[in-house]
N, C-alpha and C positions, 0 to 999 in steps of 0.2 A: 377284252374279247371283242374283236372287230366285226365278226359275222353273227353276233347274237340274234340279230333281226331275222336271220334265215334259219335259225334253229328252233326246235320246239321248246316248250317250257321245261320239260323233263331233261332235255339235253343240256340246256343252260345250267340248271340246278346241279346236274351231275358233274358238269365241268368244274364247278366251284366246290363240289362236295358238301352241299348244304341241303338240309331238310326244310321244306317250306313251312312246316308246322313248328319248328324249334329254332330255326336260324343257326348262326354260327356259334361254335363254342369259344370260350376264352382263348384256348390254345390255337384254334384256327385263326382267330382275329389277329393274334400276335404274328403268326406265320405270314398271313396275307399283308399285314402292315409292313413287314420287312421286305416282302416280295414286290408289292405294288406302290409303296410309299404313302404319304399323307394325302388327304383329300383337300388340297389347296393349291392354288396357282403359285409357283415359286416366285419369290421376290427377285426382281432383276436389279442388279447393282446399277445405280445411276452414275452417269459420267461425272467425275469430280468437277467442282466449280472452276478450279484453276485450269483444267484441261479445256473446258468450254471457252474460257477467256482466251487462252492461247490459240485455240482453233480459229478465232475470229481474225487473228493476225497472220494466218497462213494464206497470204495473198501477195503476189509479186509487187503490185503497186504499193501496197501497204508497207512491205519490207523496204522498198526503195525510200519511201517517205520517212520511215523510222531511221534508216541509215543517214538520210539527208539531215534529219533533225539532230542526230548525235554528232555527226561531223561538223555541222554548223556550230553547235555548242562548243566542241573542242577547239575549233579554229578561233572562235570568239575569245576563248580563254587564253589561247596561245598569243593572240594579239593584245592581251592585257585588258580586254573588256570585262566589266563586272556589272552587277546589279541587273536591272530590268532588261537592258539591251542584249545581254548575253543569253538570257532565258526566254525572251519574248517568242522568237521563231520556234524553238523546240516545244515550248509550252502550248502554243496555239495548235501545232501539228498533233501533239499528243492528246489534246482535248477533243479534236475532231475524231481521231481514231478511237478514243474511249467511248464517245457517244455512239458510234457505229457498232462497236463491240457489244455495248449494252443491248442494242436492238437484237443482235444476233443471239446473245445468250438467252434473252427472254423467249425468243422464237423456239429455240431448241429445248428449253425447259418445258414449254407447253406440250411439245411432241411426246415427252416421256410420261405425261400425266395419263394418257390414254390407257397405258398398260395397267396402271394402278387402279383406274376406275372400272376395269373389268371385274375387280374383286367385289364391287357392289352387287353384282348379279349372282354371287354365291350365297346359298342359304346359310342361316346361322345354326339352326338345329334340325334334327330329324327324328322321327318316331321309328325306332329300330327294334327288330325281334332278335334277341340273343339268349341262348340257353333256355328257350321256351317261354321267355317273358319279354313283354314290350317295355321299352324305356325311352325317354327323350334324351338324346345325346348331342353334343356339338357336332355339326356336320363335318368338321375337319377330321373326326375320328372314324368316319365310315371307311370300310374296306370292300373291295370286290367280293361278292358272295353274301353281303348283308341283305336281309329282307327288310324292306322299308315300306311303311304305309303312308300314303299321301291322300289328301282330301281337298275340298274347295278352299282356295286361297293359299294353298301351300306352294312354296317355291321349291322346285325339284332340286335336291341337294347334290345329285351326281347323275351320270348317265346310267339309266336303269332299264331293264327288260321287264315288261309286264308279266306277272305270273298268276294273278287272281283279280277278278273284277268284283268289287263289293257293292256295286250299284248298277242301275240299268245301263249307264254309260259313263265314260270318262272323257272329258274334253279338256284340251290343254291349249293355252295361248302361247304359241312358239314364234310369234312375229319377230321378236328380237333376233331370232336365229335364222329364220327362213324368209321373213317378209310377207308371209301369207296374211291376207286381210281379215280372215275369220279364224276362230278357234278350231282346233282339229280333233276329230274323234279318234280315240285310241282303242286298240283291240288286242286280243291275246294271240291270234293266229300268226304263224310265221309268214314272212314275205319271200316270194320267189322271184322278185324283180331283179333283172340283170342291171349291173351298174347302178344300184339303188342310191338315190340321194336322200337327204334328210326327210323330204316330204313323203318318200316311199316307205320309210321305216315307221309304220303306224303302230308297232308294238314297243317302240322305244320312247322313254321319257328322257328329255335332254336337260342337262344341268342348267339352272338359271331360268328355265321356262316356268310358267305358272298354271296350276290346275284351276279351271274356271267352273267345272261341273263334275260331280261324281266322286267316287272313292275307290282306291285300288291298292294292291300290294305288288311290289316289284323287287327284283333282285339287282343289286348294284353290279354293273359290268365295267365301269370305268371311273376313275377318280383323278383329281388334279389335272395334270397336263394331258392325260389320256381321254379327257372328255371333249365334247364338241367345242365347249368354251375354251378349253386348253389348246385345241388346234387353231382357234382364232388368234390366241395370244402368240403361238409359235409363228403363225403367218405374219403377224405384225412385227415380230422381232426380226424376221428374215427380210422384211421390206426396208430398203435403204432409201432415204430421201434423195430425189433427183434435183439437180440444180435447175432453176427456171431458165427459159430461153434467154431472157435479158441478162441474167447472171452469167450464163455461158458466154454471151457476146461481150459483156463487159470484161470478163476474164481474158478472152481472146484479145480484146482491145488493149488490156493492161499488159499482156505479154508482148504484143507488138510495140506498144509505147515504151516498155522497159528496154527493149532492144534498141529502139531509135534513140532513146535518152542516153543509154550507155555509149552508143556509137558517136553521138554528137559531143558528149562530154569528153570522151577520149580524143576526138578530133580537135576540139578547142584547145585542150591541154597540149597536144602534140604540135599543133600549128604555132603555138606561142612559146615553144621551148627556147627559141632564139631570144625571146624577151626576158627570160628568167634572170639574166645577168644585168638587166638595165639598172643603172644607179638609183633610180627612184625607189626600187624595191629594197635596196640595202643588202644585196647579196643573192647568190643563186638559190639558196634554200628558201629565203623569204619570197623570192620571185615565183618559185614553184608553188609555195603555199598560196600566194595571191591568185594565181591562175587556177589553182585547185578550188579556191573559193568561188571563182567565176564559174567553174564547172558545176559546183554545188548549186549556185544560183540558177544555172541553166536547168538543173534537174528539178528544182523547186518550181521554175517557170513552166516546165514541160508537163508536170503532173498536175492535173486539175484537182487540187486538194478539196475543193468544195463539192466535187462530183458525188461522192458517196452521200454527203449530207443532203444535197439537192435531190438526188434520186429518192432517198428515204422520205424527204419532206413531200415530194410530189406524189409518191405512192400513198403516204399518210393522208394527204388531201383527197386523193381518190377514194380512200376507204370511207371518208366522211360522206362523200357524195353517194357512195354505194349504200351506206347505212340508211340514207333517206329513201333508197329503193328497196329497203328491207333485206339487204344483203350485208351481213355482218362479217367483215374480213378479219381472220385470225392471224394470217401470215401475210405480211406486206408484199413480198415478191409475187404472191399469187394474183395480185391485182393485175399485173402486167401479163401474166400467163393466160388469163382469160382472153386477151386480145388475139392470141394466135391459136385458140382452141379450134380443132378441126372436127372432133367427134364429141358429142355429149351422150354418155351412157346414163340414161335416166331410169331411176326406180319408178315402177308404175304406181303402187299404192301410196296415196298421200301426196305425191308430187304431181303426177299427171291427173290423178283423180283426187276427189275431196277426202277420201277415206271415211266417208259418211254414207253408209248404205241408205239408199232412197228408193221408195216405190215409184216406178216410172210408168207402169201399165197395170190396168185392171180389166179383167174379162168377166162378164156376167151373162146369164141367159135372159134375153129380152122377152121372148114369147115362143111358145111351141106352135103357135098357129100361123105365123108368118115368117118369111125369110128377110134378112138373115136371122138365124136363131139367136146369135150372140151379139152383145154390145161390147165395144172396147173403148175404154177411157185412157187418156194419157194424163199424167200428173207432172206439173212443173215444180222446180225447186230441186237443188242438188246438195243441200246441207241438212243439218238437223234442225234448222230454224223452221218454225211452223208457218212459213210463208210460201205460198204456191197456189196454183189454180188447177181445176180439173176440167179437161176438155173432152168433148165427145168425138166420134169418128170423123165428123166434119170439121174438126178443129175449132168448134165454137165453145166458148167458155160456159160452164154451167153456173148460173147465178145462185141457185140454191141446191147444192148436191144432196142434202138430206131428204129432199123430196123424192129421190130415187130409192125405192124399197131395198134394193140390193146394196147400194152404197151405204145406206143407213145401217143395215145389219152387218156389213163388213166393218164399219166403224165400231159397232158394239163388240163384235167378236175380237177385233184387234186390240181394243182397250182392256177387255176382261181376260182374255186368254193370253196373258202377257206378264212376265216377271221383271221387266226392265224399268228404268226410270229415265225421264228426260228432264233436264234442269238447265237454268240459265246461270252462267258464271259471270258475275259483274266485273271481276278483275280482268278476265280475258276478253270480256265483251262478246261472248259466243255461247251457243247452246251445246251442252255436253251430255254424253250418255253414261249410264251405269248399267251394265249388262250386255247381252248379245246384240250385235249391230242389227241383225234382222228384226229383232223384236222392237228395237228403238225406231226402226224405219216404219213399222206398223203404228207405233205411237204418233209419229209425225203425220202419217196418213190420216189418222183420226182427227187431228187438229185441222188438216186441210179440208176434210169433209164438212166439219162444223156440226152444229146441233139443230134439231128440228124445233119447230114451235113458233118462230116469228121471223118475218122477212128481213129485219134489220140485223140479222146475225153476223154477216161478214164485217160490217162496219163497227158493230158493237164489240166484237172480239179485238179489233184493232185499237180500241180505247184502253185496253188492259195494259198493265206494266209487263215488261218482258218476263219477269219472274212469274207473274200470274198466268201469262199467256202460254208458257212452256207446256203445261199439261192441263189447261182449263177444261177442254172437252173430254179428255181421258178421266179427269176427276169427276166430271158430271156423270159419266156412265158408271164409274165405280161407286158413286153415291146412290145411283138409281138401283143397282143390283147388289145383292149381298153374296159374297163368295162362300160356298159351303164346302166344296171338296175339289181336289186337284189330282188329275192323273198326269204325272210327269212324263216328259218325252223319254222314249226308250228306242234303242236301235232296231229292235225287231218290228215295233209298231210304226216307227217314224212319224209319230204324231203326239200331240198334247191336248188334253181336254180339261175343262173347268166347269163345275156345276154351280149355277147361280140361281138366286131366288129374287123375284120381284112381284109384289102384289099377289102373293099366294100362287105364283106360277114358277115352276122349276124348269130352267132351260140349261142344256149343256152346250157350250160352245167348244168347237174343236178346230185346231189348225195343224198342218203338217205337210209332208211330201204329197204332191198331187196324186201320184199313183196309189198311195195308201189311203188317203181320204176319199178319193172318188170311188175306190173299190168298195167302200163301206156305205156309199150313198145310194138311196133308193128313190129320192125325190129331189126336186130342184125348186128354188125360189125364183119366181118370174119378176123381172124388173118393171114390166108394164103395169101390173095391177097388184103385185105383192102376193099373188096366190102361190100355193105349193102344189106342184103337179108331179106325176111319176116320171122318173128318169128313164127314158127309152134308150134303145141302142143307138139310134140316130143322133140323139143329143149327146150321148156319151162319146161317140166317135168325133162329133164336132168339138167337144170340150178337149178331148185328147189331141186333136189336131191343133187347137189354139195353144195348148200346153207345149207341144213339140215346136211350134213356131216361136213361142216365148223363150224356151230353153235352148233351142237350136240356133235359129237365125239371129235372134236378138241376144243370145247368151245371158238371159236373165235368170236370177235365182228365184224359183217359183215356190209359192205356198198356196195350198187350197184351204178355204175356210168353209165351215159347215156348222149346223146347229141341230138340236133335237129337243123336243119337249119331253120332259121326264115326269113320271107320276108324282103327284103332290105328296109332300112329306118325306121323300127320299133324301137321305142325309149323306150318302157316300156314293162313289162311283166304282165300277169295276170295268175290266176290259170288255166284258160282254155288252156293256152299255154303248160301246162305240160301234154300233151297227144301226142300220136303217136311218142314216143321217140325211139331212136336207142340205144339198149343196147351195152355198151362198155365192161364191165367186172365187176367181183365181187372181192372185196378185203376183206381179213380176217386179223384182227389185235388182238394183245393181249399185256398185260403187261408181258414181257418175264421174265422167271427166270434168275437169274444171273448165269453165266457160271460155277463159282466155287462152287455153292451151293450143287450140287449133291455129289461131293467128300467130302464136309464138313459134309453132312448128314451121309455119310458112315463112316467118322472118328468118329462121335458121336456114331454110333451104335457099332463100335469096342471098344469105350471107355466106353460102358455101360450107355450112356446117351440117354434118350428118348427125341425126338423132337415132340412137339405138335404145329401144325400150327393153329394160332388163327386169324380169319379175320371177317370183317363185310360183306364181299362179299357173294354172294349166294353159295349154296352147290355145284352145278355142276361145276361152274368155279373153286372153290377152290380144288375140287377133281381132276380136270384135271391138275392143277399145281402140286399137291402132287404126281401125277403119273409121271410127267416130272422130278421132283427133286429126285425121289427115296424114298420118304417117305412111299409110299405104295408098297415097294419092295416085289415081290413074292405074291402079293395079287390080286385076281381076283374079289372077293366080298368084298366091303368095309363095309358091315353091321357089326356093333359092333366096328368099328374103326373111323367112321365119324358121327358126330352128329351136328345138329343145336342147338342153345341155347334153343329154345323152346322144342325140343325133349329131351334134357338132363334134363331140369327142370321137364319134365313130368314123368321121371323114378322114380320107388319106391327106397327108400334109399339103399337097398341091391344091386339092379341092377345098381344104380348110382355109387356105390363104385367099382363094377366090371368094369363098363364102363371106369372109371378113369384109371384103370390099363392097358387098351388096347388102349385108345383114341389116335388117330393120328391127327385128324382134328376137330376143333371146329369153326363152321361158323355161320353167321348171328348173331354176338354177339354185345352187347352194353357194355358200361363201367362197369356196375355192374356185368355182367357175367364174365368178366375177373378176377375181384377180387374174385368172388365166386369160380371160377376154381382154383385160387392160394390157397385159404384157404382150399379147399377140398384136394388138392394135399399135402399141408403141414400137414394136419391131418393124412395123410398116411405116415408121416415121410420122405417125399420127400424134397430135397433142390431145390428150384425153381428159375430159372433165367427167367425174363420176358422182352421181348423187346417191344418198343413202341415209337411213335413219336408225337402223338396228345395230345391235352388237355385231351381227353377221356381216355388216357392211364395212366395219372398221379396217380390215386388211386392204380391201379394194380402195377405200378412201385414201389410205396412206400411200398406196402404190400409184394412184392416178397422178397426172401432172397437176391437177387441181381437184381436191376432194371437197364435195359440197354436201354438208349435213343439213338435216331439217331442224328447224327451231323446236319442233315438238318431239324430236328424236331422242335417243339415249345419250347420256353423258359421254359414253365411250366413242360413239360416232362423232360427236362434236369435237372431242379432243383430238381425234385422228384426222380431222378435216382441216382445210385451209380457209373455208368460208362456210357460214351458217345462214340459211334462208329463214328469216324470222317468220315469214308467212307461208312457208312450205310450198311455194308456188313456182312451177316451172317457168312461167313468164318472167319471173324475177331474174332467172339465170340469163335469159336472152337480153334483158335490160342491162345486166351486169357485164355481159360480153361486149355490148356496145360501149359501155363506160370503159372497159378494159382496153378496147381498141383506141379510144380517144386518149387514154392515159399513155399508151405506148407511143402514139403519134407525137404527143406533147413531150414525152420523155426523149424521144429521138431528136426533136427540135432543140431542146435545151442542151442535150449532149453535143450536138453539132455546134451550137452556139459557144459552149465552153471550149470545145476543141479548137475552133477558129481563134478564140481568145488566146489559148495557150500556144497555138502556132505563132501568133503575133508576138508573144513574149519571147519565144525561142528565137525567132528571126531577129528580133531586136538585140538580144544578148549575143547571139552568134555573130551577126554582122558587125556589131560594135567590137567584139573581141578580134575578129579577123582583120578589120580595118585598123585596129590598134588604138581605138578611142578609149577615153575613161569609161568607168561603169555608168551606163545610162540609168539603170535602176538597181537599187540595193535589195537584198532578199526580203527585208521586212515590208518594202513597198510592193513587191510581187505578191507576198502573202495577203496584203490588204486588198489588192486587186482581185486575186483569185477567190478569196473567201467572201468579201463584202460586195464589192462593186460588180463582180460576176455572179455571185451567189444569189443576190436578191432578184435581179431580172430573170435569171435562169429559173428560179422557183416560180416566178409570176408567169413564165411561158407555159407552165403546167396548167394555167387557167384558160389557155386558148380554146375557143369554141370548137367542138367537133365538126368535121365535114358533114354535109347533108347526106352524102351517099355512104356513110360509114358502115351501114349494114347491108349494102348491096354489092360489096366487093368480097372476093375470096379471102380467107385468112392468109396472113403473110406466112411465108415459109420459115421454119424454125432456124434454118441456116442463113437466113437473110442478114447481111451485115448491117450494122447501125449506120456506118458511113462507108460507101464504096463507089468506085467508078467515077462517073461524072460529078456526083455530089462531093466526093473527096477532092477532086480538082477544084470545084467551086470554093470549098472552104479553105483550100490551100491558097487560092488567089486572094480570098478575103484576109486570111491570116497573114499572108505576105504583106498585103497593104497595111494592115494594122501595125506590123513590126516596123516597116519602113517609115510610116507616118510618125511612129514614136521616136525613131532615130532622127527623122527630119526636124522634129521639135527640139531635140537636144542640140543638133548642129545649128539650127536657126539662132538659138540664144547666143552661142559662142561666136557665130560669124556675122549675123545680121541685126540682132537686137540692139536697140538704142541703149538699153540698160546693161548690155553685155560688153565684153572686151573687144568685140569685132576683130577676132583673130583671123588670119588666113587659114584656110582649110588644112594646109600642110602642117601648120603648127598644132592643130587639134589632134591629128592622127600620129604626131610625134611627141605627144605630151610627156611620155615617160623619160625622154632625154632632156627635159626642160632644165633640170638642175645642173646639167653638164654644159649648157650653152648660155651665151649672153643673150637675154631676151628683153624686149621693151615692156614686158608685163611680169607681174609676180607669179611664181609657180603655184601659189596658193589659190589662184583663180580656178584651177581644176578641181578644187575641193568645195567650190561654191555650191549651195543647195538649189539655186535657181534652175539650172539646166535640167537636173533630174526631176524637179517639180513640174516643169513644162512637159517633159516626157511622160511622167506619171499621169498628168492631167489629160494629155492627148490620148493615152491608153484608156483612161476611164471614159472619156467622152466618146471616143470612137466605138467603144464597146456598147454604150447606150444607144447609139445609132444602129449598131449591128443587132442589138436586141430587137429593134423594130423590124429589121429584115426577117426575123424568125417568127413573125406572126403567122407566116405561111411558108411552106417549102417552095412553092412555085408561083403563088399569086402575088401580083403587084400591090404595093402599098396604096395605089390609087383605087384598088378593088377592095382590099381588106384594110380598113382604116385603123390607125392606132387606137382609137377609142372603142374598137370592138373588144379589146381586153383592157379594161380600166385598171386591173391589178398590175399589168405591166407598166402602164403610164404612171401609176402611183409608185411602183418600185423604182422607176427611173428618177422620179422627183426625189424620193427618199435617199437614193444612192448619191445623187448630186448634192443634197443637203449635208449628208455625212462627209462627202469628200471636201466640201467647202469648209466644214467645221475642222477637218484635219489641217487644211491649209491656213486657216485664220485664227485658230485657238492655240495659244502658246504651248501648253504641255504636249499636245498631240503633234504639233508641227515639229517639235524637237525630237519626239519619239520616232516619227516617220521620216526624219531628215528632209523636210520640205519647208518652203517659205511662201508667203503670200504672193499672188500674181497681180500684175497691173491689168487694166482694161485692154491695152495693146497686146499683151501676152494672151489674154483670153480670146481675142479676135483671131490670133494666129492658131490657137488651139481649135477653134470652130472651123477655120478654113481647112485645116489638115484633117479634121474628123469627118466632116459631112460627106466627102466623096465616096465613103464606103457604101452609102445608100445607092448612089448612082451606079457604082460598079456592080452591086448585087442585083439591081434592077435589070441591067444589061444581061447578066448571067441567068436571071430568071426568065427573061425574054427568050434566050436561046433554049432553055429547058422546055418552055411551053412550045416553041416552034419545032424542036426536034421531036417532041412527043406527038405533035400533030402530023409531022411528016411520017413518023414511024408507025403510027396507029390510025390511019385514015378510017379503018373499019369501025372506030368508036361511034361515028355518026349513025351507022345503022344498028350497032349493038345496043344503043340506047333504047331502040324501039322494042327489043325483046324483053326489056326489064318490066317488072310489075308496075302498074300505074303509080302506086305509092312511091316506088323507088324513083320513077321519072319526076314526080312532083318534088321530091326532095332535091 
C-alpha cells in the first residue's frame, strides 16, 4: 500500500481486513503470502566467473593482440620452430592480458557485494500478533496486514504504518534511509503533504531503521521488494556502471589504432606482393608467409602491449598516495576520474559537518536592574571532545566559568537531566556518544564549564587521561546529587524533569523546548549575584527574542533549562510539579561545520569545480550551514540557488535545466532525488562526484561518475562506492581531486611517450619493408622493447611532480583527446626520428662499420636476390645478429632520452631537470642494465637474437640517439611561443587569481 501514510489507521486496517486486537488469522496469512510474497530481498543471480573473464577481453586492442599472438605461434610452428622460441611471444602477450583481466574481474566482483550487504539491514525476528496471541516469528514470515510490536533497540522488520502508541513517544533513527542527523519522532495522524518524501511520512516505520525510544504497534504495509529498502535495491540494479573518461579515451584510441594497424599491415603486404616469388623465400607461398610475418611484427610494434599494465601500475601508485591522504580507492579507474570532476554533490551531515552536535551559544539573564538584561556566551569546539573555551559577548575567554552562577547551574542541570553517555574509544582515538546527540552535547558543555572550588581547575583537568577526562565533571555532579525520580520526555509536554537530592535538599532539574519550559517559569536566576527574581513580561519578551534569534537567524537547536526546589522528603514527580520553575538559561546547539571545509570550498571554486550540498534536513538549517562554509559566498538572496526536492520537481523542464546550472543547495531529499540529480547533471555533460554514507545513498553512489563513501558509513554505501574517505572529511576530497589531476597529467605523459615509441617501431619496420631491407627487428625484440625498456620509464613518469597551478585551472573536458592536434604532430615527428634512427643504425653496420661487410647500399636493399647473383660476400651475412643488435640498442637508448623529454609537456630540460624525478632516472639506469645483460649474457643474447657490441658501435648508438632531445627541445620552444602569441591575456589573467594560486 503506497499511500498508507495519507490514510487513517482504520482505513489501513480495513484495507488489509485485520482486527488490531487479534491480528491476522492463519488463512489470511496464507492468502497474503501468496498475494504479496516473502519478506526478503530476492537473491540476484551473480554473473558467472567465466563470463566476467571473457568480458575483460571484449576490447579491440586486446583482440588484435590475441590474434597476433595466435598467428605468431602458428607461423613459428609452420617454420619448424619448437620449444621456447615458438612459445615466448604468445606466452608474454597472454600473461599481460591475464594480469589485466584479473584486475577487471576483482573490480566487478566488488560491485556485486553491495546488493548482498543490503540484507544485513533486514531484521531477523519480529513480535507479531496473530489469532489473538503474540509470538516471536522470523521476520521473513511477515505479510502485509500483520500487527507488529516494536520497542527500544528493535530493528524495524518491514515497512509499517503506526496504529497504536504504547509510550509517551516513539523515536526512530532512520539516518541510513534519509540522512537525517537526529532521530525522528513518529505519530499516529495521517499526513496530507503533497509529493510526500520519506521525511514527511511521520506515521510510517521503514524497514531496516532502528527504534531508539518508546514502544508502539504497527500494521505491515510492505514486504521484501515493496519496502523502502527494496526500492533502493531496485535502483541499484537499474544503475549501470559508466566507463571512466580515460577508459573511453583509451577505447577510442584503441579503435583508431586498430584501423591504422590494419591499414599499414595490408599496405606492407600488398606493396611486397612482387617480392613473394623471390628465390630467397623458396616459393610464392613461403614469400607470402614471410611478409605476413612482417605484417604481424608490425602489428606487435604498433600496439603498446605494456600500456594496460603501465596504466594499471600508475593508477595503483596513485591509490597509495591517496591512501596517505585518507582516501581509500576501491576502483582503480576512479583515480583518474577525479581529475576531470566538474561537480561535487556533497552530503551535509558528517561530511561538511562533524556529525557531532555541539553547544555553540548560551543565553542567561544577567540582571533585572541594568541593561542589557541578558548575557550571551559562545563556546568553542566542534566535536565530542571535552576541549573548548567559553567566551563572553566581548570575545574574551572566561578563565573560571563556574564562578558564573547561571553557567554553574546549567552544568548541574545538563549533567543530571541527561540519559546519554560520553566515552573515549582508544581504538579509534576519539570520543564517542551513546544516546541522543543533543544530550551528549550537553554532557560536553558540562566538561567545558568545569567545576567550582579551586582556581587550578582547567589545568588540573588536562592532567587526566582521556578516558577519565571524558565525563569527569559529569560524574562529579552525579556523585554530588542522588537521582530519586524521572519524568520522561513526552510529546505533549516537550520536556523532561529529574528529581535529585543533596544534603537534605530536593531539587528538580528540567530541560525541554524553550516555549514549553518558559511557559512554566515564574522566576529567573540572575547571573550577577545568583539571586532568584520574578520573571516579568519584559524579561520574558527579551528571552523570547533571544530564542527567536538563536532558532531563526542562527538556525540553532534550542533547549531551555530550569530548576525548582521541591519539599523535603518528596520521592516522586508528577506533571503538576512542572510549574513555578526558575529559568536558568537557554542553550543553542548545532551540528557544526568542519573547520577545514570553508577553505576546501574555496579551493573547489578556484579549480572550477561546483559544490552542491545535498541533504535530507530542512531548507533553513541547510542554508545556514551553506552560509557558514562559504557555499553562498557573496549571495544575499538564495532564490535560484537553493531548492527543496519538491520545489525542483515542480519546475518546468527548461527552468529545471537552468536551475541545475546555478544550484548550490538541494534539501529535503530522499534516495530517488539524489539519483535524479546526478542523472540530470550528467545529461549536461558534467562529471559528477557524489558523497554519501547511508544505505539510502547507495544507488546515487553507484550512478555517479565517482561515488565517495564515508569511512564511518554503512557497508552498503562503501560497497557501492569507488572511493572511501577514512576521515569522513570533505577537504580530503579536494586533496584527492588534486591528486587525480596530477595522475591524469602523468598518465597522459606516459601514454604519449609510449605512442611515440610505437610510432618509431612502426616507421622502422614499414620503411625497411618498403625499401626491401632485411628485418631490422624481430618480434621478440619488439616485445622486449615494448614491455621492459618502454614499460619501466613509462611507469616512472607517473612520479612526475604535479604542476604548482594544478588546482587553479578548470577541469579538463571529458571529450578532450589524450593526443591531438599539435601534440600529435610533435610525437609523430619524434616517432619518425626514432624509427629512422633505428634504421640508420642497421644501415650503418652493413655499409660503414669496420666490423661489418661494408656493402654498397644497393646490395643491402636487394638482399633477397643474393642467392641468384654472383657476390663478393656470403649471403649468410644478412642473417648476422649484429645489425639488429645495433638497431635494437639504438631504439632502447633513443627511448631513454625520449623519456627525459616527458618530464614536462612544454618545459625545457634546462628548467625541469632530470633529477626532479629520481624514479625516472633510476628506471633509465635499471633499463640500461637489463639491456646490457641481454647483450652480454649468453642464454639471453641467444633468446633475443642479439650479440655483444664494441665501444665503436656504442658511440654510434649514442650519436644517433641523443638528437631526439634537441628535436623535442625545438618543438617545445614552438609550443611555448605559440601559446604566448595565442594567449597574451594570460599576463593580466594571473592578477585575478587568488593570492595562493599566484604564489604557486
